[in-house]
N, C-alpha and C positions, 0 to 999 in steps of 0.2 A: 651306269649313269642314271637310270630311272629310279633305282632304290635310294641313291644319295640325294636326288632331287626331291623325292617324296619326303625323306627325312628332313631336308632343309625346309620344305613347306610346312611340315608339322611344327618345327621349331619356331618359324616365323609366326604361325597361327597361335601357338602357346604364348609367345612373347607379347603379341598384340592383345590377346585375351588378358594377360596379367596387367599390362599397362592400362587397358580400358577399365578393368575392375579397380585398380588402384586409384585412377582418376575419379571414378564415380564415388568411391569411399571418401576420398579427400573432399570432394564437393559437398557431400552429404554432411560430413563433420563440420565443415565451414558454415554451412547453412544452419545447422543446429546451434553453433556457437553464436551466430547473429541473432537467432530467435531468443537465446538465453540472455544476450546482452540487452536486447530490447525489453525483455521482461524485467530486468533489474537495472534500469537506468537510474543514474544518480538523482536524488531528490535535491532540488535547488531552491525551493521556496515552499511556503505553505504554512497554514495554521488550522488545525482541526480539533474538534472535541469528539472523543470516542465514548459513546454511552452504551452501557451494558444493562439490559433489563433483567428481571428476576429469572428468566429462563436461560439467559446466557446469550440471547440474540443481541446483535450490535447495530447501532445507528451511528454513523459518522457524519458530522456536520462540518463542512469547510467554511472558513471565514476569510473575508477580504476587507480591505479598508475602503470606506466610502469616500466621497469627495472631500470630507472634512477630516479624514485620517482616522476615523473611528471604526473599529472592527465590527463588521456586520456579517450575519450568516448568509451563505449562498443557499438559495431555495432548491438545492439539488443534493439531498442527503444520500449517502451510500448506505445500503442496508445489507446485513449478513445474518442469515437465520442459523440458529444453533441446531445441530452440531456442525462444527467446522474445524479445520486444522489451522495451526499457527501460520502456515504459508498463505492460506486464503484470507486470514485476518490482515496479514501484512500487505497482501495485494490490494485489499479494499482500502487500507489506509493510504497506500501509494496512489491509488486512483483518486481518493478524496484530496490528497495534497496536490495532485495535478490539476484538479478543478479550481484550485486557488490561483493558478497562474493567469487565467483569463476570466475568472468568475465575476459575476455581477451581483452586488448585494441585493438580496431580496427583502421583502417585508416579513414581519413576524407572521402575518396572516397567510401569506403564500406558503411559508415553511410549515406552519402548523397544519395547513390544509393538506399538504403532502404527507405529513406525519399522522394525520387523523387525530389531532388533539386540539383542545380549545385554546390553551396557552402554555407558556413555558413551565409554569408551576405544575400543571396537569401532566405535561410531557415528562418532566424530570422526576416525578414521584416514583420512588423505589428503584431509581436508576443510579448506578455508579458511573463515575466519569473520570477519564484520563485526558489531560490536555497534551497535545503534541504540536510543536512548532519547529520550523527550520531556523537555524542560526548559522551564519557563515563560519564562525569559529568552532562550533561544537557539533554541527550536524543536526540530527533529530534530537530535540530536547523534550523530555517527557516528565510530566508531573501528575501525581495522584491528587485527588481532590476530596473534599467532604461537602455534602449538600447542606445548604442553609435553609432555614424555615421558609424563606420567600421563594425557594425553588432555584436559586442561583447556586454556584459552586465556588469554593475557595480552595486555593492550593494548600496541601497539608504542610508544605515546607516553603519558606520564602526564597529559597535558592533552587537551583536546578537539581532535580531529584535523580534523573538518569539521562544519559545521552548515548547515542550510537552514531556511527559514521553515516555520512550522506550516501555512501554507496552500499549500504547494508542490504542484504537479501530480504525477500519477503518473509522468510522463516525467521530471520533475526529480528525483524520489526515486530512480527506477531508474538514471538516469545518474550520480547522486552515488554510489550504492552501487557501480556498475560501475567508476567512476573510482578507488575505493579498493581494488578487488580485487587489482591487481598488488602492492600493499604487504603483502598477507597472506603469512605464511609458515607 
């Protein structure tokens, strides 16, 4: 009876160890999935301008409508220094789009102060720009632009140039932006 009881206890211990290990692995995978979902939440609003300087560094400026319905820059630019990977670019764009949800329009002076430039013309010199906005029907709509003499930008095409889904990953967002960069002038 002693040997069979010992064998029984060993089986119970092994089964308990297996169940505990399986439960811990399940909880860890579920936790990782929740972290991934939070990192790639759907984009539901926003309008940003993505500026690339000569070194490849990025400044992303979110825009919101003021009390008169006119788009104004939020004085909270998102910066990304070169080198970076497309997932980091996508993450920065996602962050800037999120700032549009509760953003408060800033003045040009506030924004230029944070960017360390005198004015828009000075800031935009030698920078390429891609416009990104959210559309309920198309998701993220992206347009390459060309810089005008006064420092403003104009779309290269009058229609939507590229769109990707609202639930796109950071890598997909970053790669889409980088694919449009050669079209900017």
